DSSP file (Angstrom, degrees, kcal/mol; ACC not computed):
  #  RESIDUE AA STRUCTURE BP1 BP2  ACC     N-H-->O    O-->H-N    N-H-->O    O-->H-N    TCO  KAPPA ALPHA  PHI   PSI    X-CA   Y-CA   Z-CA
    1    1 A M     >        0   0    0      0, 0.0     4,-3.0     0, 0.0     5,-0.3   0.000 360.0 360.0 360.0 -26.5    0.5   37.6  155.4
    2    2 A N  H  >  +     0   0    0      1,-0.2     4,-3.0     2,-0.2     5,-0.3   0.901 360.0  49.5 -56.2 -45.4    0.6   34.1  156.8
    3    3 A P  H  > S+     0   0    0      0, 0.0     4,-1.9     0, 0.0    -1,-0.2   0.902 114.5  46.1 -61.4 -37.6    1.3   35.2  160.4
    4    4 A I  H  > S+     0   0    0     -3,-0.2     4,-2.5     2,-0.2     5,-0.2   0.950 115.8  44.4 -67.2 -49.2   -1.6   37.7  160.3
    5    5 A V  H  X S+     0   0    0     -4,-3.0     4,-2.8     1,-0.2     5,-0.2   0.910 113.3  50.8 -63.8 -42.5   -4.0   35.2  158.6
    6    6 A N  H  X S+     0   0    0     -4,-3.0     4,-2.1    -5,-0.3    -1,-0.2   0.898 111.0  49.2 -63.5 -39.3   -3.0   32.4  161.0
    7    7 A G  H  X S+     0   0    0     -4,-1.9     4,-2.1    -5,-0.3    -2,-0.2   0.915 112.8  46.5 -64.7 -43.3   -3.6   34.7  164.0
    8    8 A I  H  X S+     0   0    0     -4,-2.5     4,-3.0     2,-0.2     5,-0.3   0.907 111.2  52.3 -65.7 -40.9   -7.0   35.8  162.7
    9    9 A R  H  X S+     0   0    0     -4,-2.8     4,-1.8     1,-0.2    -1,-0.2   0.901 109.8  49.3 -62.0 -39.7   -7.9   32.2  162.0
   10   10 A Q  H  < S+     0   0    0     -4,-2.1    -1,-0.2    -5,-0.2    -2,-0.2   0.901 117.7  40.1 -65.3 -40.2   -7.0   31.2  165.5
   11   11 A D  H  < S+     0   0    0     -4,-2.1    -2,-0.2     1,-0.2    -1,-0.2   0.819 130.3  26.0 -79.5 -31.6   -9.0   34.1  167.0
   12   12 A Y  H >X S+     0   0    0     -4,-3.0     3,-2.6    -5,-0.2     4,-2.3   0.442  87.5 104.3-112.1  -2.6  -12.1   33.9  164.7
   13   13 A G  T 3< S+     0   0    0     -4,-1.8     5,-0.1    -5,-0.3    -1,-0.1   0.727  79.8  55.2 -58.1 -24.8  -12.0   30.2  163.6
   14   14 A W  T 34 S+     0   0    0     -4,-0.2    -1,-0.3     1,-0.1    -2,-0.1   0.593 118.2  34.9 -83.4 -10.0  -14.9   29.3  165.9
   15   15 A K  T <4 S+     0   0    0     -3,-2.6     2,-0.4     1,-0.2    -2,-0.2   0.657 119.4  43.7-109.7 -26.1  -17.1   32.0  164.3
   16   16 A I  S  < S-     0   0    0     -4,-2.3     2,-0.6    -7,-0.1    -1,-0.2  -0.952  72.9-128.9-130.6 140.1  -16.0   32.0  160.7
   17   17 A N        -     0   0    0     -2,-0.4     2,-0.5    -3,-0.1    -3,-0.1  -0.804  26.1-157.5 -88.3 118.3  -15.2   29.3  158.2
   18   18 A F        -     0   0    0     -2,-0.6     2,-0.4    -5,-0.1    -2,-0.0  -0.839  10.3-174.9 -98.6 131.7  -11.8   29.8  156.6
   19   19 A V        -     0   0    0     -2,-0.5     2,-0.4     2,-0.0    -2,-0.0  -0.994   9.4-156.7-128.3 127.0  -11.1   28.3  153.2
   20   20 A Y        -     0   0    0     -2,-0.4     2,-0.5     2,-0.0    -2,-0.0  -0.863   6.5-154.4-101.7 135.9   -7.8   28.4  151.5
   21   21 A V        -     0   0    0     -2,-0.4     2,-0.8     7,-0.0    -2,-0.0  -0.951  10.4-140.6-112.7 125.5   -7.6   28.0  147.7
   22   22 A E    >   -     0   0    0     -2,-0.5     3,-1.4     1,-0.1     6,-0.4  -0.754   9.7-163.4 -87.0 111.5   -4.4   26.7  146.2
   23   23 A L  T 3  S+     0   0    0     -2,-0.8    -1,-0.1     1,-0.3     6,-0.1   0.590  82.8  68.6 -75.7  -9.4   -3.8   28.6  143.0
   24   24 A D  T 3  S+     0   0    0      4,-0.1    -1,-0.3     5,-0.0    -2,-0.0   0.571  90.0  77.1 -82.3  -8.7   -1.3   26.1  141.6
   25   25 A E  S <> S-     0   0    0     -3,-1.4     4,-2.3     1,-0.1     5,-0.2  -0.756  88.1-121.4-102.2 148.8   -4.1   23.5  141.2
   26   26 A P  H  > S+     0   0    0      0, 0.0     4,-2.2     0, 0.0     5,-0.2   0.894 113.4  50.4 -55.6 -43.1   -6.6   23.5  138.4
   27   27 A A  H  > S+     0   0    0      1,-0.2     4,-2.4     2,-0.2     5,-0.2   0.899 110.4  50.8 -63.7 -38.8   -9.6   23.7  140.7
   28   28 A G  H  > S+     0   0    0     -6,-0.4     4,-2.4     2,-0.2    -1,-0.2   0.895 108.6  51.1 -64.8 -40.7   -8.0   26.6  142.5
   29   29 A K  H  X S+     0   0    0     -4,-2.3     4,-2.3    -7,-0.2    -1,-0.2   0.899 110.4  50.0 -62.3 -40.5   -7.4   28.5  139.2
   30   30 A Q  H  X S+     0   0    0     -4,-2.2     4,-2.4    -5,-0.2    -2,-0.2   0.928 110.6  48.6 -64.6 -45.5  -11.0   28.0  138.3
   31   31 A H  H  X S+     0   0    0     -4,-2.4     4,-2.0     1,-0.2    -2,-0.2   0.908 111.0  51.7 -60.1 -42.2  -12.2   29.3  141.7
   32   32 A A  H  X>S+     0   0    0     -4,-2.4     5,-2.6     2,-0.2     4,-0.9   0.920 109.9  48.2 -62.8 -44.4   -9.9   32.3  141.3
   33   33 A R  H ><5S+     0   0    0     -4,-2.3     3,-0.7     1,-0.2    -1,-0.2   0.932 111.8  49.6 -60.7 -45.8  -11.2   33.1  137.8
   34   34 A E  H 3<5S+     0   0    0     -4,-2.4    -1,-0.2     1,-0.2    -2,-0.2   0.836 113.1  46.9 -63.2 -33.3  -14.8   32.8  139.0
   35   35 A A  H 3<5S-     0   0    0     -4,-2.0    -1,-0.2    -5,-0.2    -2,-0.2   0.576 113.6-115.5 -86.5 -10.1  -14.2   35.1  142.0
   36   36 A G  T <<5 +     0   0    0     -4,-0.9     2,-0.3    -3,-0.7    -3,-0.2   0.770  49.3 173.0  81.5  26.0  -12.4   37.7  139.9
   37   37 A V      < +     0   0    0     -5,-2.6    -1,-0.2    -6,-0.2     3,-0.1  -0.540  12.2 175.5 -72.1 127.0   -9.0   37.3  141.7
   38   38 A M        -     0   0    0     -2,-0.3     2,-0.3     1,-0.2    -1,-0.2   0.551  61.7 -16.5-108.7 -12.5   -6.4   39.3  139.9
   39   39 A G  S    S-     0   0    0     19,-0.0    -1,-0.2     2,-0.0    19,-0.1  -0.967  82.5 -48.3-172.6-179.0   -3.4   38.6  142.3
   40   40 A T  S    S+     0   0    0     -2,-0.3    19,-0.1     1,-0.1     2,-0.1  -0.939  99.5  37.6-125.5 149.5   -2.4   37.4  145.6
   41   41 A P  S    S+     0   0    0      0, 0.0    17,-2.9     0, 0.0     2,-0.4   0.541  75.5 162.7 -77.7 149.7   -3.0   37.8  148.4
   42   42 A T  E     -A   57   0A   0     15,-0.2     2,-0.5    -2,-0.1    15,-0.2  -0.998  22.3-159.8-133.4 137.5   -6.8   38.1  147.9
   43   43 A F  E     -A   56   0A   0     13,-3.4    13,-3.1    -2,-0.4     2,-0.7  -0.972   2.5-167.4-120.4 117.0   -9.5   37.7  150.5
   44   44 A L  E     -A   55   0A   0     -2,-0.5     2,-0.5    11,-0.2    11,-0.2  -0.917  10.7-165.8-104.1 112.4  -13.0   36.9  149.4
   45   45 A L  E     -A   54   0A   0      9,-2.9     8,-3.1    -2,-0.7     9,-1.9  -0.881   0.7-161.7-105.6 125.6  -15.4   37.4  152.3
   46   46 A L  E     -A   52   0A   0     -2,-0.5     6,-0.2     6,-0.2     2,-0.0  -0.771  14.5-126.9-103.8 148.3  -18.9   36.0  152.0
   47   47 A N    >   -     0   0    0      4,-2.9     3,-2.1    -2,-0.3    -1,-0.1  -0.161  42.8 -83.8 -81.5-176.0  -21.8   37.0  154.1
   48   48 A R  T 3  S+     0   0    0      1,-0.3    29,-0.1    24,-0.2    -1,-0.1   0.728 130.5  55.9 -63.5 -21.4  -24.1   34.7  156.1
   49   49 A D  T 3  S-     0   0    0      2,-0.1    -1,-0.3     3,-0.0     3,-0.1   0.385 119.8-108.6 -91.2   3.4  -26.1   34.0  153.0
   50   50 A G  S <  S+     0   0    0     -3,-2.1     2,-0.3     1,-0.3    -2,-0.1   0.629  76.1 133.6  80.4  14.1  -23.0   32.9  151.0
   51   51 A E        -     0   0    0      1,-0.1    -4,-2.9     2,-0.0    -1,-0.3  -0.697  67.5 -92.5 -97.5 150.9  -22.9   36.0  148.9
   52   52 A R  E     +A   46   0A   0     -2,-0.3    -6,-0.2    -6,-0.2     3,-0.1  -0.413  47.3 165.0 -62.7 126.4  -19.8   38.1  148.2
   53   53 A A  E     +     0   0A   0     -8,-3.1     2,-0.3     1,-0.4    -7,-0.2   0.744  65.1   7.7-107.3 -43.2  -19.5   40.9  150.7
   54   54 A Y  E     -A   45   0A   0     -9,-1.9    -9,-2.9     2,-0.1     2,-0.5  -1.000  47.5-164.6-143.8 141.2  -15.9   42.0  150.2
   55   55 A L  E     -A   44   0A   0     -2,-0.3     2,-0.5   -11,-0.2   -11,-0.2  -0.940  22.3-175.0-122.5 105.8  -13.1   41.2  147.8
   56   56 A L  E     -A   43   0A   0    -13,-3.1   -13,-3.4    -2,-0.5     2,-0.4  -0.886   0.9-172.3-107.6 127.1   -9.9   42.5  149.4
   57   57 A Q  E     +A   42   0A   0     -2,-0.5   -15,-0.2   -15,-0.2     2,-0.1  -0.929  40.6  24.2-124.0 144.8   -6.7   42.4  147.4
   58   58 A G  S    S-     0   0    0    -17,-2.9     2,-0.5    -2,-0.4   -15,-0.0  -0.310 101.2 -34.8 100.2 176.1   -3.1   43.1  148.4
   59   59 A V        -     0   0    0    -19,-0.1     2,-0.3    -2,-0.1    -2,-0.1  -0.611  68.1-176.8 -75.2 123.2   -1.2   43.1  151.6
   60   60 A L        -     0   0    0     -2,-0.5     2,-0.1    -4,-0.1   -56,-0.1  -0.865  25.2-111.0-123.2 154.0   -3.5   44.2  154.4
   61   61 A S     >  -     0   0    0     -2,-0.3     4,-2.0     1,-0.1     5,-0.2  -0.400  29.1-115.1 -77.2 160.2   -3.1   44.9  158.1
   62   62 A R  H  > S+     0   0    0      1,-0.2     4,-2.9     2,-0.2     5,-0.2   0.891 116.5  58.0 -59.8 -39.8   -4.7   42.7  160.7
   63   63 A A  H  > S+     0   0    0      1,-0.2     4,-2.1     2,-0.2    -1,-0.2   0.894 106.0  47.9 -60.6 -41.4   -6.8   45.7  161.8
   64   64 A I  H  > S+     0   0    0      2,-0.2     4,-1.8     1,-0.2    -1,-0.2   0.934 113.3  47.3 -66.2 -45.9   -8.3   46.1  158.3
   65   65 A L  H  X S+     0   0    0     -4,-2.0     4,-2.3     1,-0.2    -2,-0.2   0.927 112.9  48.9 -61.9 -44.2   -9.1   42.4  158.0
   66   66 A E  H  X S+     0   0    0     -4,-2.9     4,-3.0     1,-0.2     5,-0.2   0.873 106.3  57.4 -63.8 -36.3  -10.7   42.3  161.4
   67   67 A Q  H  X S+     0   0    0     -4,-2.1     4,-1.8    -5,-0.2    -1,-0.2   0.920 110.4  43.3 -59.4 -44.2  -12.7   45.4  160.6
   68   68 A H  H  X S+     0   0    0     -4,-1.8     4,-1.9     2,-0.2    -2,-0.2   0.888 114.2  50.2 -70.1 -39.7  -14.3   43.6  157.6
   69   69 A L  H  X S+     0   0    0     -4,-2.3     4,-2.4     2,-0.2    -2,-0.2   0.925 110.3  49.8 -64.2 -43.9  -14.8   40.4  159.5
   70   70 A E  H  X S+     0   0    0     -4,-3.0     4,-2.1     1,-0.2    -1,-0.2   0.885 107.8  54.4 -62.8 -38.5  -16.5   42.2  162.4
   71   71 A A  H  X S+     0   0    0     -4,-1.8     4,-1.1    -5,-0.2    -1,-0.2   0.904 110.4  46.8 -61.7 -40.3  -18.8   44.0  160.0
   72   72 A L  H  < S+     0   0    0     -4,-1.9     3,-0.3     1,-0.2   -24,-0.2   0.901 111.7  50.3 -67.8 -40.6  -19.8   40.6  158.5
   73   73 A L  H  < S+     0   0    0     -4,-2.4    -2,-0.2     1,-0.2    -1,-0.2   0.835 111.8  48.4 -67.2 -31.6  -20.4   39.1  162.0
   74   74 A D  H  < S+     0   0    0     -4,-2.1    -1,-0.2    -5,-0.2    -2,-0.2   0.690  93.2  91.9 -80.9 -19.2  -22.5   42.1  163.0
   75   75 A A  S  < S-     0   0    0     -4,-1.1   -27,-0.2    -3,-0.3     2,-0.1  -0.587  76.8-126.8 -80.9 134.3  -24.7   42.0  159.9
   76   76 A P        -     0   0    0      0, 0.0     2,-0.2     0, 0.0   -28,-0.1  -0.416  29.4-100.6 -74.4 155.3  -27.9   40.0  160.1
   77   77 A A    >   -     0   0    0      1,-0.1     3,-1.3   -29,-0.1     0, 0.0  -0.510  26.1-130.5 -71.1 144.4  -28.6   37.3  157.5
   78   78 A R  T 3  S+     0   0    0      1,-0.3    -1,-0.1    -2,-0.2     0, 0.0   0.838 104.8  58.4 -67.4 -32.5  -31.1   38.5  154.8
   79   79 A G  T 3         0   0    0      1,-0.2    -1,-0.3    -3,-0.0    -2,-0.0   0.433 360.0 360.0 -78.6   2.6  -33.2   35.4  155.1
   80   80 A R    <         0   0    0     -3,-1.3    -1,-0.2     0, 0.0    -2,-0.2   0.409 360.0 360.0-111.4 360.0  -33.8   36.1  158.9
């Protein structure tokens, strides 16, 4: 997944904030529990308002990840 994620980060990094959570650290474990992460890889995508939009788990293609990212980028913020 790293090559796919790194490529997406390179292409979308100026539009989207990417945050990696290290599950070997206590804070990372806490974040994972709060988000409902059951395994890796997991992608938690938040909308412009910081609310959960998608929780994607498992190995995914670049096309699937980009489809979800594009949907988020196209959606207006609720507060606007």
